[in-house]
PAKOLZA-675481 format. One line per 2 residues: number of its first residue (from 1); for each residue x negated, y, z negated of N, C-alpha, C. Coordinates in steps of 0.05 Angstrom, whole numbers, plus 5000, padded with zeros to 4 digits. Example, Ala and Ser with C-alpha at 12.3 -4.5 7.8 and 13.67 -1.06 7.14 Angstrom:
PAKOLZA-675481
1> 4736:4886:4844:4754:4910:4844:4736:4934:4844; 4743:4955:4858:4727:4979:4857:4742:5001:4843
END
This chain:
PAKOLZA-675481
1> 5037:4975:5331:5058:4986:5314:5044:5003:5292; 5057:5024:5284:5045:5043:5265:5062:5044:5240
3> 5048:5044:5217:5061:5047:5191:5047:5070:5176; 5061:5080:5156:5050:5101:5138:5043:5087:5112
5> 5019:5092:5102:5010:5081:5076:5004:5104:5058; 5017:5104:5034:5013:5125:5014:5001:5114:4989
7> 4984:5130:4977:4970:5123:4952:4977:5144:4931; 4983:5136:4907:4992:5154:4886:4973:5153:4861
9> 4973:5175:4847:4959:5178:4821:4929:5170:4824; 4919:5154:4807:4890:5147:4807:4882:5133:4832
11> 4900:5119:4845:4893:5106:4871:4885:5126:4892; 4899:5148:4892:4894:5170:4911:4865:5179:4908
13> 4856:5182:4883:4828:5190:4878:4809:5168:4885; 4816:5144:4878:4798:5121:4884:4794:5116:4914
15> 4816:5118:4929:4815:5113:4958:4804:5138:4973; 4810:5162:4962:4800:5186:4975:4820:5200:4993
17> 4845:5191:4993:4865:5203:5009:4892:5196:4997; 4912:5213:5003:4939:5207:4992:4957:5192:5013
19> 4948:5193:5038:4964:5181:5060:4947:5175:5084; 4954:5153:5098:4942:5148:5123:4961:5133:5141
21> 4956:5135:5167:4971:5120:5187:4955:5095:5194; 4968:5073:5195:4954:5048:5202:4967:5035:5226
23> 4952:5027:5245:4962:5014:5269:4958:4984:5266; 4980:4969:5267:4979:4940:5264:4986:4927:5291
25> 4975:4903:5295:4982:4888:5319:5003:4867:5314; 5007:4860:5289:5028:4841:5281:5039:4849:5254
27> 5063:4840:5247:5072:4846:5220:5053:4834:5199; 5050:4848:5177:5033:4839:5155:5048:4839:5129
29> 5037:4825:5109:5048:4826:5082:5037:4852:5069; 5048:4860:5047:5039:4883:5033:5010:4879:5024
31> 5003:4855:5015:4975:4850:5008:4956:4853:5031; 4964:4844:5055:4948:4847:5079:4945:4876:5087
33> 4966:4892:5083:4965:4920:5088:4944:4933:5070; 4944:4926:5044:4924:4937:5026:4896:4930:5037
35> 4891:4905:5044:4865:4897:5054:4857:4912:5079; 4876:4917:5097:4871:4932:5122:4865:4961:5116
37> 4880:4973:5097:4877:5001:5091:4852:5006:5074; 4845:4987:5057:4823:4990:5037:4805:4966:5038
39> 4791:4962:5060:4776:4938:5064:4754:4932:5044; 4743:4953:5031:4722:4949:5011:4731:4951:4982
41> 4758:4950:4979:4769:4953:4952:4787:4929:4946; 4781:4913:4925:4798:4891:4919:4826:4900:4910
43> 4845:4884:4914:4873:4890:4906:4873:4892:4876; 4880:4915:4865:4881:4918:4836:4902:4900:4822
45> 4895:4890:4799:4914:4874:4784:4936:4892:4775; 4961:4883:4775:4985:4897:4766:4992:4921:4784
47> 4982:4921:4809:4989:4942:4828:5019:4942:4834; 5031:4965:4833:5059:4968:4841:5060:4974:4871
49> 5079:4962:4885:5081:4965:4914:5110:4972:4921; 5113:4991:4940:5140:4998:4949:5140:4997:4980
51> 5161:4987:4990:5165:4986:5019:5191:5001:5025; 5188:5023:5040:5211:5040:5046:5226:5048:5020
53> 5210:5056:5000:5220:5067:4974:5234:5047:4956; 5229:5021:4961:5239:5000:4943:5216:4982:4934
55> 5215:4977:4908:5193:4960:4898:5195:4932:4910; 5172:4921:4918:5171:4895:4930:5147:4880:4918
57> 5145:4854:4925:5123:4837:4917:5102:4838:4940; 5078:4827:4934:5056:4827:4953:5061:4812:4978
59> 5081:4794:4978:5087:4778:5002:5108:4790:5020; 5118:4814:5013:5139:4827:5030:5126:4834:5057
61> 5142:4831:5078:5132:4835:5106:5137:4865:5114; 5116:4876:5125:5116:4904:5134:5119:4904:5165
63> 5137:4921:5175:5142:4922:5204:5139:4950:5215; 5142:4953:5240:5139:4978:5254:5155:5001:5240
65> 5141:5023:5236:5154:5047:5225:5158:5047:5195; 5151:5025:5182:5155:5024:5153:5137:5043:5138
67> 5146:5051:5114:5129:5067:5096:5122:5049:5072; 5096:5047:5068:5085:5031:5046:5073:5050:5025
69> 5078:5044:5000:5066:5060:4978:5054:5042:4957; 5031:5050:4947:5017:5035:4926:5014:5054:4902
71> 5021:5043:4878:5019:5058:4853:5004:5042:4832; 4988:5056:4816:4976:5041:4793:4998:5036:4773
73> 4994:5016:4756:5014:5011:4736:5019:5035:4718; 5043:5039:4709:5050:5061:4692:5045:5054:4663
75> 5030:5071:4650:5026:5067:4621:5034:5092:4606; 5038:5089:4581:5046:5112:4565:5043:5106:4536
77> 5048:5126:4521:5045:5121:4492:5060:5138:4475
END
């Protein structure tokens, strides 16, 4: 099964791409998708996650054809 993984803002720079396709053999949680997509990068604290354009928690299940997005926390002043 194939999913699309997107990275935004500083994560895009850190990971080195804004999007990738990931092939999974079983459904995974959002946290497991991060680990599969970024095996040498620990899950950032306060990471925002979206599944099909809706914010979700790290334990949300990702299935065939889903779009996953990771965002750094929003700050401002």
